[in-house]
Backbone as CSV, one residue per row, in Angstrom:
resi,resn,N_x,N_y,N_z,CA_x,CA_y,CA_z,C_x,C_y,C_z
1,MET,0.849,-1.206,0.000,0.000,0.000,0.000,0.878,1.248,0.000
2,MET,0.588,2.218,-0.855,1.316,3.482,-0.902,0.665,4.485,0.038
3,THR,1.421,5.537,0.352,0.849,6.634,1.128,-0.385,7.177,0.412
4,GLU,-1.483,7.330,1.153,-2.764,7.679,0.532,-2.758,9.077,-0.082
5,HIS,-2.287,10.059,0.696,-2.354,11.452,0.239,-1.018,12.128,0.486
6,ILE,-0.518,12.835,-0.542,0.724,13.590,-0.426,0.440,15.005,-0.918
7,THR,0.659,15.994,-0.051,0.427,17.388,-0.425,1.552,18.248,0.143
8,ILE,1.721,19.430,-0.439,2.660,20.424,0.094,1.947,21.766,0.106
9,GLU,1.938,22.396,1.264,1.264,23.681,1.414,2.298,24.742,1.791
10,ASN,2.285,25.860,1.080,3.272,26.924,1.294,2.598,28.116,1.976
11,TYR,2.995,28.359,3.232,2.433,29.472,3.995,3.373,30.672,4.074
12,LEU,4.566,30.567,3.494,5.515,31.677,3.587,4.988,32.980,2.982
13,PRO,4.213,32.934,1.875,3.694,34.202,1.345,2.841,34.975,2.345
14,GLN,2.280,34.282,3.345,1.483,34.986,4.352,2.356,35.912,5.197
15,ILE,3.629,35.538,5.347,4.553,36.416,6.070,4.932,37.596,5.195
16,GLY,5.266,37.279,3.927,5.617,38.333,2.991,7.099,38.660,3.034
17,GLU,7.617,39.059,1.882,9.035,39.376,1.778,9.391,40.606,2.584
18,ASN,8.451,41.528,2.769,8.758,42.740,3.535,9.156,42.407,4.966
19,ARG,8.478,41.430,5.552,8.819,41.049,6.928,10.221,40.459,6.993
20,MET,10.566,39.639,6.001,11.910,39.066,5.958,12.942,40.170,5.783
21,ARG,12.668,41.116,4.908,13.592,42.238,4.702,13.743,43.063,5.971
22,ASP,12.637,43.273,6.678,12.692,44.045,7.929,13.539,43.324,8.976
23,GLU,13.381,41.996,9.067,14.174,41.210,10.017,15.666,41.326,9.718
24,ILE,16.006,41.176,8.458,17.417,41.220,8.073,17.987,42.614,8.274
25,MET,17.198,43.630,7.908,17.660,45.006,8.058,17.881,45.346,9.527
26,ALA,16.990,44.887,10.388,17.150,45.142,11.822,18.461,44.543,12.331
27,GLY,18.798,43.355,11.830,20.029,42.713,12.273,21.280,43.408,11.753
28,LEU,21.250,43.837,10.508,22.444,44.427,9.910,22.676,45.868,10.335
29,THR,21.694,46.477,10.975,21.866,47.840,11.483,21.971,47.879,13.000
30,ALA,21.977,46.701,13.639,22.128,46.652,15.090,23.578,46.972,15.471
31,ARG,23.776,47.297,16.749,25.141,47.614,17.210,26.057,46.414,16.985
32,GLN,25.637,45.233,17.437,26.301,43.992,17.047,25.509,43.412,15.892
33,LYS,26.036,43.534,14.708,25.314,43.071,13.529,25.039,41.572,13.622
34,TYR,23.871,41.163,13.113,23.526,39.744,13.133,22.611,39.423,11.959
35,ILE,22.588,38.146,11.596,21.621,37.591,10.641,21.024,36.368,11.310
36,LEU,19.711,36.251,11.311,19.064,35.116,11.970,19.440,33.812,11.271
37,PRO,19.736,32.761,12.031,20.228,31.510,11.433,19.229,30.793,10.539
38,LYS,17.946,31.119,10.623,16.995,30.455,9.730,17.302,30.750,8.264
39,TYR,18.042,31.856,7.997,18.378,32.199,6.622,19.565,31.394,6.076
40,PHE,20.153,30.528,6.901,21.153,29.582,6.409,20.563,28.618,5.379
41,TYR,19.280,28.273,5.568,18.759,27.055,4.952,18.037,27.279,3.633
42,ASP,18.757,27.929,2.700,18.312,27.868,1.307,18.759,26.519,0.750
43,THR,18.606,26.302,-0.526,18.954,24.989,-1.101,20.433,24.667,-0.899
44,VAL,21.306,25.622,-1.204,22.748,25.389,-1.055,23.108,25.200,0.418
45,GLY,22.555,26.050,1.278,22.848,25.940,2.705,22.403,24.613,3.284
46,SER,21.248,24.131,2.854,20.753,22.837,3.337,21.677,21.708,2.904
47,GLU,22.179,21.786,1.661,23.108,20.759,1.171,24.427,20.808,1.941
48,LEU,24.912,22.008,2.221,26.143,22.142,2.995,25.964,21.616,4.415
49,PHE,24.779,21.857,4.997,24.561,21.356,6.349,24.553,19.827,6.367
50,GLU,24.016,19.222,5.329,24.078,17.755,5.242,25.526,17.281,5.215
51,GLU,26.390,18.017,4.520,27.821,17.675,4.534,28.397,17.805,5.937
52,ILE,28.010,18.857,6.642,28.516,19.079,7.995,28.176,17.903,8.899
53,THR,26.957,17.399,8.773,26.516,16.328,9.679,27.325,15.049,9.503
54,ALA,28.023,14.917,8.374,28.832,13.719,8.135,30.295,13.917,8.539
55,LEU,30.673,15.110,8.971,32.060,15.381,9.325,32.462,14.674,10.615
56,GLU,33.715,14.280,10.683,34.223,13.594,11.875,34.094,14.478,13.119
57,GLU,34.391,15.769,12.969,34.377,16.655,14.133,32.968,16.957,14.636
58,TYR,31.992,16.841,13.744,30.638,17.276,14.094,29.864,16.111,14.712
59,TYR,29.883,16.041,16.022,29.275,14.924,16.767,27.754,15.012,16.924
60,PRO,27.105,16.214,16.921,25.693,16.261,17.346,24.762,15.357,16.550
61,THR,24.874,15.347,15.211,23.908,14.596,14.403,24.029,13.100,14.639
62,ARG,25.244,12.561,14.569,25.373,11.107,14.727,25.044,10.675,16.158
63,THR,25.311,11.545,17.138,25.005,11.200,18.526,23.500,11.214,18.752
64,GLU,22.813,12.211,18.203,21.357,12.261,18.315,20.723,11.076,17.588
65,LYS,21.270,10.725,16.423,20.726,9.580,15.695,20.888,8.281,16.476
66,GLN,21.976,8.180,17.209,22.190,6.996,18.043,21.051,6.851,19.055
67,ILE,20.639,7.960,19.637,19.527,7.933,20.608,18.218,7.633,19.891
68,LEU,18.005,8.285,18.747,16.739,8.137,18.020,16.512,6.713,17.512
69,SER,17.579,5.988,17.246,17.447,4.675,16.609,16.717,3.659,17.479
70,THR,16.604,3.916,18.784,15.894,2.982,19.674,14.868,3.689,20.562
71,ILE,14.574,4.948,20.261,13.814,5.738,21.228,12.367,5.282,21.402
72,ILE,11.753,4.727,20.361,10.356,4.299,20.491,10.232,3.155,21.490
73,SER,11.130,2.185,21.394,11.097,1.084,22.369,11.599,1.540,23.740
74,ASP,12.618,2.418,23.741,13.146,2.908,25.023,12.072,3.630,25.830
75,LEU,11.262,4.433,25.129,10.215,5.208,25.806,8.857,4.517,25.783
76,GLN,8.803,3.378,25.075,7.553,2.618,24.933,6.429,3.519,24.402
77,LEU,6.731,4.180,23.276,5.765,5.106,22.686,4.705,4.343,21.895
78,ASP,3.467,4.733,22.086,2.353,4.202,21.298,2.189,5.094,20.075
79,MET,2.504,4.571,18.879,2.511,5.375,17.669,1.256,5.211,16.820
80,GLU,0.333,4.386,17.213,-0.853,4.147,16.399,-1.714,5.402,16.310
81,ASN,-2.170,5.710,15.083,-3.018,6.879,14.821,-2.366,8.187,15.284
82,LYS,-1.064,8.242,15.149,-0.325,9.425,15.589,-0.106,10.365,14.401
83,SER,-0.127,11.667,14.681,0.309,12.667,13.714,1.665,13.190,14.168
84,ILE,2.682,13.016,13.323,4.041,13.452,13.648,4.290,14.788,12.962
85,ILE,4.616,15.799,13.757,4.950,17.118,13.222,6.428,17.339,13.477
86,GLU,7.227,17.437,12.407,8.666,17.661,12.570,8.990,19.101,12.195
87,LEU,9.401,19.887,13.174,9.734,21.292,12.969,11.186,21.407,12.494
88,GLY,11.403,22.142,11.395,12.743,22.229,10.829,13.184,20.896,10.272
89,SER,12.318,20.287,9.463,12.507,18.890,9.042,13.761,18.694,8.199
90,GLY,13.938,19.490,7.123,15.136,19.376,6.301,15.442,17.941,5.900
91,ASP,16.659,17.504,6.198,17.130,16.153,5.907,16.224,15.128,6.592
92,PRO,15.687,14.145,5.831,14.726,13.198,6.414,15.348,12.038,7.186
93,SER,16.668,12.030,7.358,17.323,10.842,7.937,16.913,10.598,9.388
94,LYS,16.615,11.647,10.137,16.236,11.438,11.543,14.827,10.865,11.669
95,ILE,13.898,11.431,10.905,12.534,10.890,10.978,12.502,9.482,10.404
96,THR,13.403,9.186,9.462,13.498,7.827,8.920,13.860,6.835,10.026
97,LEU,14.796,7.213,10.896,15.167,6.339,12.017,13.976,6.071,12.926
98,LEU,13.148,7.087,13.100,11.952,6.928,13.937,10.950,5.992,13.270
99,LEU,10.694,6.220,11.987,9.686,5.433,11.267,10.094,3.968,11.112
100,LYS,11.390,3.715,11.012,11.866,2.340,10.849,11.539,1.456,12.055
101,GLN,11.287,2.070,13.194,10.985,1.309,14.404,9.509,0.943,14.525
102,ILE,8.688,1.432,13.585,7.245,1.274,13.694,6.782,0.126,12.794
103,PRO,6.033,-0.841,13.325,5.542,-1.956,12.502,4.678,-1.452,11.343
104,TYR,4.716,-2.191,10.248,4.035,-1.782,9.013,2.550,-1.451,9.212
105,PRO,1.772,-2.273,9.931,0.345,-1.940,10.072,0.120,-0.605,10.788
106,ILE,1.005,-0.278,11.734,0.856,0.987,12.468,1.315,2.162,11.616
107,LEU,2.337,1.950,10.788,2.781,3.004,9.872,1.625,3.549,9.043
108,GLN,0.721,2.661,8.648,-0.384,3.066,7.786,-1.442,3.898,8.502
109,THR,-1.277,4.075,9.817,-2.205,4.925,10.580,-1.609,6.301,10.878
110,ILE,-0.392,6.550,10.389,0.356,7.751,10.782,0.255,8.845,9.722
111,ASN,0.031,10.081,10.189,0.144,11.278,9.352,1.479,11.951,9.679
112,TYR,2.189,12.397,8.651,3.477,13.057,8.869,3.453,14.445,8.247
113,TYR,3.846,15.454,9.052,3.866,16.839,8.623,5.283,17.408,8.794
114,PRO,6.099,17.398,7.744,7.396,18.076,7.833,7.205,19.581,7.670
115,VAL,7.792,20.360,8.568,7.652,21.818,8.536,9.046,22.414,8.354
116,ASP,9.238,23.182,7.269,10.561,23.752,7.005,10.402,25.022,6.191
117,ILE,11.401,25.886,6.284,11.360,27.155,5.558,11.786,26.996,4.100
118,CYS,12.424,25.861,3.776,12.953,25.627,2.422,12.078,24.612,1.691
119,GLU,11.332,25.073,0.693,10.397,24.211,-0.022,11.110,23.075,-0.740
120,SER,12.275,23.344,-1.346,12.981,22.297,-2.082,13.395,21.153,-1.171
121,GLU,13.743,21.467,0.085,14.123,20.418,1.027,12.915,19.573,1.419
122,ILE,11.763,20.202,1.571,10.550,19.444,1.886,10.192,18.516,0.726
123,ILE,10.274,19.013,-0.501,9.957,18.182,-1.666,10.887,16.975,-1.726
124,LYS,12.176,17.211,-1.513,13.156,16.122,-1.534,12.884,15.116,-0.419
125,SER,12.548,15.635,0.768,12.275,14.765,1.913,11.029,13.914,1.675
126,VAL,9.972,14.543,1.199,8.713,13.822,0.949,8.926,12.727,-0.090
127,ASP,9.684,13.050,-1.132,9.956,12.063,-2.173,10.707,10.865,-1.606
128,SER,11.704,11.123,-0.763,12.489,10.042,-0.151,11.629,9.171,0.747
129,LEU,10.806,9.785,1.569,10.005,9.028,2.530,8.931,8.185,1.848
130,THR,8.341,8.725,0.778,7.292,7.963,0.102,7.855,6.744,-0.629
131,GLN,9.158,6.773,-0.940,9.782,5.603,-1.555,9.974,4.475,-0.549
132,GLU,10.067,4.846,0.738,10.433,3.857,1.751,9.292,3.442,2.667
133,PHE,8.324,4.342,2.899,7.296,4.075,3.903,5.896,4.279,3.338
134,SER,4.978,3.485,3.851,3.565,3.630,3.504,2.830,4.231,4.695
135,LEU,2.720,5.540,4.686,2.014,6.249,5.750,0.589,6.560,5.300
136,ARG,-0.232,6.990,6.241,-1.596,7.371,5.844,-1.550,8.622,4.977
137,ASN,-0.897,9.662,5.480,-0.805,10.925,4.751,0.546,11.563,5.007
138,ILE,1.043,12.293,4.025,2.180,13.190,4.215,1.764,14.558,3.691
139,CYS,1.892,15.564,4.548,1.590,16.941,4.130,2.769,17.831,4.493
140,GLY,3.547,18.250,3.478,4.662,19.156,3.723,4.152,20.568,3.962
141,ILE,4.715,21.234,4.960,4.294,22.591,5.307,5.501,23.517,5.188
142,VAL,5.471,24.378,4.179,6.535,25.367,3.996,6.150,26.588,4.825
143,ALA,6.872,26.794,5.920,6.489,27.856,6.860,7.673,28.206,7.740
144,ASP,7.586,29.359,8.359,8.560,29.815,9.351,7.971,29.516,10.725
145,PHE,8.467,28.463,11.375,7.827,28.053,12.630,8.070,29.049,13.760
146,HIS,8.950,30.027,13.557,9.080,31.098,14.545,7.787,31.912,14.630
147,HIS,7.110,32.053,13.486,5.944,32.934,13.410,4.658,32.218,13.008
148,GLN,4.737,30.977,12.544,3.576,30.357,11.896,3.193,29.001,12.506
149,LEU,3.348,28.855,13.796,2.918,27.611,14.441,1.417,27.382,14.270
150,HIS,0.677,28.452,14.067,-0.776,28.320,13.899,-1.142,27.579,12.613
151,CYS,-0.192,27.428,11.685,-0.465,26.721,10.432,-0.430,25.198,10.594
152,ILE,0.031,24.723,11.742,0.141,23.271,11.953,-1.249,22.681,12.156
153,PRO,-1.586,21.602,11.433,-2.923,20.992,11.578,-3.211,20.587,13.026
154,LYS,-4.460,20.730,13.400,-4.869,20.485,14.790,-5.421,19.062,14.944
155,ASP,-4.662,18.090,14.440,-5.067,16.694,14.591,-5.038,16.300,16.071
156,ASN,-5.679,15.184,16.374,-5.543,14.600,17.707,-4.279,13.753,17.753
157,CYS,-3.790,13.496,18.961,-2.648,12.578,19.168,-1.442,12.991,18.329
158,ARG,-0.882,14.153,18.638,0.245,14.655,17.864,1.567,14.461,18.628
159,LEU,2.601,14.092,17.875,3.960,14.020,18.405,4.778,15.086,17.696
160,PHE,5.186,16.114,18.426,6.023,17.180,17.876,7.484,16.772,18.013
161,CYS,8.239,16.887,16.919,9.657,16.553,16.925,10.458,17.811,16.587
162,PHE,11.363,18.178,17.472,12.209,19.355,17.254,13.645,18.917,17.532
163,PHE,14.277,18.385,16.495,15.569,17.724,16.641,16.731,18.691,16.401
164,GLY,17.946,18.141,16.499,19.145,18.879,16.113,19.605,19.915,17.115
165,SER,19.015,19.958,18.298,19.267,21.030,19.271,19.061,22.399,18.643
166,THR,18.092,22.478,17.714,17.758,23.763,17.105,17.288,24.764,18.155
167,ILE,16.711,24.273,19.241,16.310,25.163,20.339,17.520,25.934,20.865
168,GLY,18.720,25.349,20.712,19.932,26.014,21.158,20.343,27.188,20.295
169,ASN,19.746,27.323,19.092,20.036,28.484,18.238,19.341,29.742,18.733
170,PHE,18.341,29.572,19.601,17.584,30.715,20.095,18.306,31.347,21.279
171,SER,18.130,32.646,21.461,18.493,33.256,22.738,17.562,32.697,23.800
172,MET,17.900,32.885,25.059,17.046,32.363,26.119,15.656,33.008,26.071
173,GLU,15.613,34.294,25.698,14.311,34.970,25.592,13.507,34.389,24.430
174,GLU,14.183,34.123,23.311,13.498,33.533,22.153,13.035,32.119,22.454
175,ALA,13.871,31.354,23.164,13.499,29.980,23.518,12.272,29.964,24.416
176,GLN,12.241,30.888,25.369,11.080,30.964,26.257,9.822,31.312,25.477
177,ARG,9.926,32.293,24.584,8.766,32.704,23.792,8.314,31.562,22.873
178,PHE,9.283,30.887,22.233,8.942,29.797,21.329,8.252,28.663,22.076
179,LEU,8.783,28.256,23.214,8.194,27.141,23.957,6.827,27.517,24.532
180,ASN,6.657,28.774,24.926,5.327,29.249,25.328,4.340,29.117,24.176
181,ASN,4.770,29.556,22.978,3.898,29.506,21.796,3.611,28.074,21.365
182,LEU,4.641,27.218,21.433,4.445,25.818,21.070,3.455,25.158,22.016
183,SER,3.624,25.399,23.299,2.710,24.828,24.292,1.272,25.282,24.042
184,ALA,1.131,26.536,23.585,-0.205,27.088,23.355,-0.937,26.390,22.222
185,VAL,-0.193,25.842,21.226,-0.858,25.153,20.112,-0.948,23.644,20.335
186,MET,-0.364,23.150,21.421,-0.439,21.723,21.729,-1.721,21.417,22.501
187,ASN,-2.298,20.267,22.201,-3.478,19.803,22.919,-3.055,18.974,24.130
188,PRO,-3.907,18.873,25.137,-3.616,17.954,26.241,-3.365,16.540,25.694
189,GLY,-2.279,15.933,26.122,-1.917,14.605,25.635,-0.931,14.614,24.479
190,ASP,-0.766,15.770,23.790,0.254,15.867,22.748,1.636,15.684,23.376
191,GLN,2.559,15.179,22.559,3.895,14.859,23.058,4.954,15.638,22.294
192,LEU,6.137,15.746,22.905,7.259,16.474,22.304,8.538,15.669,22.471
193,LEU,9.308,15.549,21.370,10.686,15.069,21.421,11.573,16.257,21.072
194,LEU,12.423,16.662,22.013,13.231,17.876,21.878,14.709,17.530,22.021
195,GLY,15.481,17.735,20.953,16.913,17.459,20.997,17.670,18.588,21.675
196,VAL,18.588,18.234,22.585,19.399,19.238,23.291,20.855,18.775,23.335
197,ASP,21.761,19.672,22.976,23.188,19.386,23.043,23.676,19.712,24.457
198,ILE,24.510,18.822,25.002,24.914,18.919,26.403,26.283,19.605,26.515
199,VAL,26.482,20.376,27.590,27.774,21.009,27.860,28.851,19.934,27.960
200,LYS,30.012,20.199,27.319,31.134,19.245,27.341,32.441,20.011,27.180
201,ASP,33.533,19.299,27.005,34.847,19.913,26.870,34.858,20.945,25.738
202,ILE,35.418,22.124,26.018,35.380,23.235,25.068,36.088,22.872,23.758
203,SER,37.178,22.120,23.826,37.908,21.777,22.601,37.047,20.928,21.669
204,ILE,36.214,20.052,22.219,35.298,19.235,21.403,34.270,20.132,20.732
205,LEU,33.740,21.076,21.500,32.728,21.987,20.973,33.290,22.854,19.851
206,GLU,34.449,23.443,20.072,34.983,24.375,19.076,35.442,23.655,17.813
207,ARG,35.949,22.429,17.924,36.318,21.665,16.725,35.091,21.350,15.879
208,ALA,33.955,21.134,16.532,32.738,20.771,15.800,32.258,21.894,14.884
209,TYR,32.632,23.146,15.201,32.144,24.291,14.428,33.263,24.996,13.653
210,ASN,34.473,24.435,13.716,35.609,24.932,12.934,36.306,23.728,12.298
211,ASP,35.592,23.019,11.421,36.091,21.745,10.910,37.273,21.941,9.961
212,SER,38.102,20.911,9.871,39.330,20.978,9.082,39.069,21.116,7.592
213,LYS,37.917,20.638,7.104,37.579,20.740,5.678,36.907,22.067,5.327
214,GLU,36.634,22.882,6.348,36.044,24.215,6.174,34.660,24.180,5.528
215,VAL,33.943,23.086,5.735,32.562,23.020,5.242,31.697,23.998,6.028
216,THR,31.916,24.068,7.348,31.137,24.995,8.176,31.396,26.435,7.771
217,ALA,32.638,26.736,7.367,32.951,28.085,6.899,32.142,28.419,5.654
218,ARG,32.058,27.475,4.709,31.269,27.710,3.493,29.784,27.857,3.816
219,PHE,29.316,27.042,4.757,27.921,27.125,5.208,27.636,28.498,5.805
220,ASN,28.534,28.971,6.651,28.345,30.265,7.305,28.370,31.395,6.273
221,LEU,29.332,31.363,5.382,29.443,32.418,4.374,28.253,32.428,3.418
222,ASN,27.679,31.272,3.147,26.570,31.188,2.195,25.346,31.986,2.644
223,ILE,25.245,32.274,3.941,24.097,33.060,4.407,24.080,34.436,3.742
224,LEU,25.261,34.925,3.351,25.318,36.219,2.663,24.683,36.134,1.272
225,ASN,24.782,34.969,0.625,24.094,34.785,-0.664,22.586,34.874,-0.484
226,ALA,22.086,34.280,0.615,20.649,34.351,0.893,20.223,35.800,1.124
227,VAL,21.038,36.536,1.870,20.730,37.952,2.125,20.748,38.745,0.822
228,ASN,21.717,38.474,-0.034,21.770,39.179,-1.331,20.504,38.964,-2.147
229,ARG,19.976,37.738,-2.133,18.757,37.454,-2.905,17.556,38.174,-2.322
230,ILE,17.443,38.197,-1.011,16.265,38.787,-0.367,16.328,40.312,-0.370
231,MET,17.526,40.849,-0.119,17.677,42.289,0.088,18.165,43.032,-1.151
232,GLY,18.680,42.284,-2.135,19.300,42.956,-3.271,20.602,43.627,-2.885
233,THR,21.286,43.097,-1.876,22.568,43.634,-1.440,23.692,43.081,-2.313
234,ASN,24.903,43.611,-2.088,26.052,43.204,-2.902,27.182,42.660,-2.040
235,PHE,26.840,41.875,-1.018,27.870,41.245,-0.199,28.744,40.340,-1.060
236,SER,30.054,40.395,-0.862,30.988,39.454,-1.472,31.506,38.516,-0.382
237,LEU,31.398,37.215,-0.625,31.833,36.234,0.367,33.341,36.332,0.608
238,ASP,34.088,36.830,-0.367,35.539,36.946,-0.226,35.945,38.017,0.775
239,ASP,34.995,38.854,1.195,35.304,39.945,2.120,35.167,39.540,3.583
240,PHE,34.854,38.258,3.831,34.629,37.809,5.209,35.306,36.460,5.441
241,TYR,35.583,36.174,6.718,36.006,34.819,7.069,35.219,34.335,8.285
242,HIS,35.110,33.028,8.372,34.305,32.359,9.408,35.147,32.039,10.643
243,LYS,34.536,32.210,11.799,35.154,31.736,13.037,34.058,31.457,14.062
244,ALA,34.220,30.363,14.796,33.288,30.021,15.880,34.072,29.856,17.165
245,HIS,33.506,30.308,18.282,34.161,30.161,19.580,33.113,29.881,20.645
246,PHE,33.548,29.302,21.758,32.643,29.008,22.862,32.622,30.172,23.837
247,ASN,31.434,30.703,24.088,31.226,31.753,25.087,30.854,31.058,26.389
248,LYS,31.831,30.944,27.281,31.631,30.168,28.511,30.559,30.786,29.400
249,GLU,30.546,32.110,29.475,29.575,32.797,30.343,28.137,32.494,29.936
250,LEU,27.883,32.451,28.617,26.533,32.203,28.114,26.313,30.754,27.703
251,SER,27.339,29.909,27.876,27.251,28.476,27.587,26.785,28.218,26.157
252,ARG,27.486,28.862,25.201,27.071,28.686,23.817,28.242,28.852,22.859
253,ILE,28.197,28.119,21.768,29.051,28.392,20.613,28.458,29.589,19.884
254,GLU,29.330,30.522,19.489,28.902,31.644,18.659,29.618,31.564,17.320
255,MET,28.872,31.674,16.231,29.460,31.742,14.890,29.377,33.181,14.396
256,HIS,30.504,33.643,13.851,30.586,35.012,13.345,31.232,35.019,11.967
257,LEU,30.903,36.056,11.199,31.608,36.385,9.973,32.411,37.659,10.227
258,TYR,33.723,37.583,10.063,34.629,38.703,10.333,34.933,39.445,9.037
259,ALA,34.774,40.768,9.066,35.036,41.589,7.877,36.537,41.741,7.669
260,LEU,36.993,41.521,6.445,38.414,41.628,6.110,38.803,43.036,5.661
261,ARG,37.815,43.891,5.439,38.093,45.274,5.011,36.921,46.158,5.364
262,ASP,37.109,47.448,5.312,35.991,48.380,5.407,35.135,48.241,4.157
263,MET,33.831,48.352,4.322,32.961,48.247,3.134,31.653,49.009,3.359
264,VAL,31.045,49.384,2.250,29.714,49.992,2.248,28.837,49.121,1.359
265,ILE,27.777,48.560,1.941,26.913,47.617,1.244,25.649,48.329,0.783
266,ALA,25.423,48.313,-0.516,24.221,48.935,-1.082,23.031,47.992,-0.943
267,ILE,21.841,48.587,-0.824,20.598,47.820,-0.715,19.687,48.226,-1.868
268,GLU,19.229,47.242,-2.610,18.373,47.505,-3.770,17.079,48.201,-3.347
269,ASP,16.681,49.222,-4.101,15.427,49.950,-3.864,15.361,50.566,-2.469
270,ALA,16.500,50.953,-1.925,16.511,51.598,-0.609,17.454,52.801,-0.665
271,ASP,17.152,53.794,0.170,17.950,55.021,0.195,18.996,54.988,1.298
272,CYS,19.402,53.790,1.721,20.373,53.694,2.806,21.435,52.654,2.460
273,PHE,22.494,52.670,3.232,23.606,51.748,3.051,23.942,51.104,4.387
274,ILE,24.653,49.985,4.323,25.154,49.336,5.528,26.665,49.496,5.541
275,GLU,27.188,50.147,6.574,28.634,50.330,6.700,29.197,49.267,7.632
276,ILE,30.279,48.643,7.192,30.932,47.609,7.991,32.426,47.922,8.031
277,LYS,32.995,47.923,9.234,34.408,48.227,9.414,35.237,46.944,9.420
278,LYS,36.473,47.052,8.991,37.391,45.917,9.037,37.483,45.392,10.473
279,GLY,37.357,44.083,10.631,37.408,43.474,11.962,36.057,43.370,12.641
280,GLU,35.049,44.093,12.124,33.697,44.000,12.677,33.107,42.641,12.314
281,THR,32.197,42.153,13.133,31.619,40.838,12.866,30.117,40.910,12.653
282,ILE,29.631,39.938,11.874,28.195,39.668,11.775,27.955,38.345,12.489
283,HIS,27.156,38.412,13.518,26.860,37.237,14.355,25.749,36.439,13.666
284,THR,26.065,35.203,13.255,25.107,34.443,12.463,24.425,33.314,13.226
285,GLU,25.038,32.806,14.280,24.391,31.693,14.982,24.896,31.571,16.407
286,ASN,23.971,31.216,17.298,24.301,30.706,18.623,23.936,29.230,18.656
287,SER,24.694,28.463,19.393,24.325,27.076,19.636,24.548,26.803,21.121
288,HIS,23.483,27.019,21.893,23.584,26.851,23.341,23.774,25.386,23.709
289,LYS,24.573,25.160,24.731,24.821,23.826,25.277,24.198,23.779,26.677
290,PHE,23.506,22.690,26.961,22.592,22.679,28.095,23.084,21.833,29.262
291,THR,22.829,22.348,30.453,23.025,21.624,31.704,21.666,21.069,32.138
292,PRO,21.636,20.152,33.113,20.332,19.680,33.616,19.434,20.813,34.094
293,GLU,20.035,21.838,34.682,19.246,22.967,35.184,18.613,23.742,34.026
294,ARG,19.381,23.912,32.931,18.837,24.629,31.776,17.738,23.815,31.090
295,ILE,17.900,22.497,31.048,16.865,21.650,30.469,15.579,21.754,31.282
296,GLN,15.718,21.763,32.596,14.550,21.952,33.473,13.861,23.279,33.159
297,GLN,14.678,24.309,32.916,14.124,25.627,32.594,13.333,25.589,31.287
298,LEU,13.877,24.910,30.273,13.161,24.774,29.003,11.795,24.127,29.219
299,CYS,11.779,23.055,30.001,10.518,22.339,30.241,9.534,23.197,31.031
300,ASP,10.045,23.986,31.950,9.171,24.899,32.704,8.538,25.916,31.764
301,TRP,9.332,26.451,30.828,8.803,27.436,29.878,7.707,26.843,29.001
302,GLY,7.843,25.559,28.674,6.830,24.912,27.860,5.664,24.367,28.666
303,GLY,5.729,24.495,29.992,4.664,23.972,30.847,4.685,22.457,30.939
304,PHE,5.874,21.865,30.736,6.001,20.403,30.792,6.536,20.005,32.165
305,SER,5.638,19.662,33.057,6.061,19.297,34.411,6.564,17.863,34.480
306,ASN,6.153,17.049,33.499,6.501,15.630,33.503,7.327,15.332,32.252
307,TYR,8.628,15.071,32.416,9.473,14.808,31.266,10.581,13.823,31.632
308,ARG,11.131,13.193,30.585,12.273,12.291,30.730,13.319,12.650,29.690
309,ILE,14.574,12.271,29.950,15.658,12.547,29.000,16.356,11.245,28.652
310,SER,16.499,10.992,27.342,17.284,9.861,26.854,18.643,10.382,26.401
311,HIS,19.716,9.725,26.844,21.072,10.136,26.505,21.778,9.060,25.693
312,ASP,22.827,9.462,24.985,23.793,8.511,24.436,24.706,8.065,25.579
313,PRO,25.495,6.993,25.389,26.324,6.490,26.492,27.287,7.518,27.089
314,ARG,27.813,8.435,26.261,28.751,9.449,26.782,28.041,10.661,27.369
315,LYS,26.727,10.708,27.213,25.926,11.846,27.656,26.389,13.154,27.008
316,TRP,26.660,13.063,25.708,27.003,14.248,24.928,25.769,14.940,24.397
317,PHE,24.679,14.219,24.293,23.457,14.751,23.688,22.261,14.144,24.424
318,GLY,21.136,14.853,24.394,19.939,14.327,25.026,18.699,14.601,24.197
319,ILE,17.723,13.721,24.316,16.414,13.972,23.722,15.399,13.977,24.850
320,VAL,14.766,15.116,25.018,13.752,15.288,26.060,12.413,14.791,25.532
321,TYR,11.746,13.965,26.321,10.395,13.504,25.982,9.441,14.095,27.007
322,ALA,8.479,14.882,26.532,7.540,15.545,27.428,6.125,15.414,26.890
323,THR,5.164,15.443,27.781,3.738,15.358,27.418,3.035,16.591,27.939
324,LYS,2.186,17.170,27.100,1.408,18.352,27.498,0.359,17.954,28.530
């Protein structure tokens, strides 16, 4: 039996390009310039991130997959008639590990909703999954889950999946707001699987984001191509270099693009410019690393009083399982 219904719905036009331009402009004119990490994931950026996940230095993906490969039996999850919503779905390899643990008759009762900002990645993911699994329905949702959680179908018995420690890309204020909003759209009995990267030796952390093959550098620089398309700017990737470091006080890896020269960046159809000085940085990503106390805080923000954490043997990564 094949998957009964396959659809893709694009909600990004509801946000509009003006909102995206306003977000980017706010970041590039801030005292500490920044670009939100969601703009990494155009088609090229998504492909580069897949390369990153296979790097020897980059432990998070393979460690999280190790946990995911047995999580249904470990947690004794009942998957029958479940709707799985994967936020920031991108590469389908993680949800594939989850689906492989589900017996064929139960697979046919499952609805799957991948939610991602990149339509091409959703199309690729849906195509891959339909070749391997017979689900009841697959509905790809092209949306910005920072602003469009209301677009998620209100099925009963939903399992929300937020993998990759993407929650660590948010500031603590953003994480609190996001988890409040997520909790607000969850029904009583809905469940959450939340990936969190754990605090560990600084040298391990910094190697993971400054790999020897410089794939992460290309990934970081590519965000400027995305900005050029959206803003009509004239950023040259050759004018910047990538560097990531661990901020011990804030317990996070920070990725920055360092300017190699003074420059003035023009903006299409705008009467203003962006001035950048040599040595100035554009902050492109945070990746917070979590302690047990911080994980407790995340669950409190989401209103999850009852939760469990599954770890890999080294306790480098964790997946939080919580019920609304």
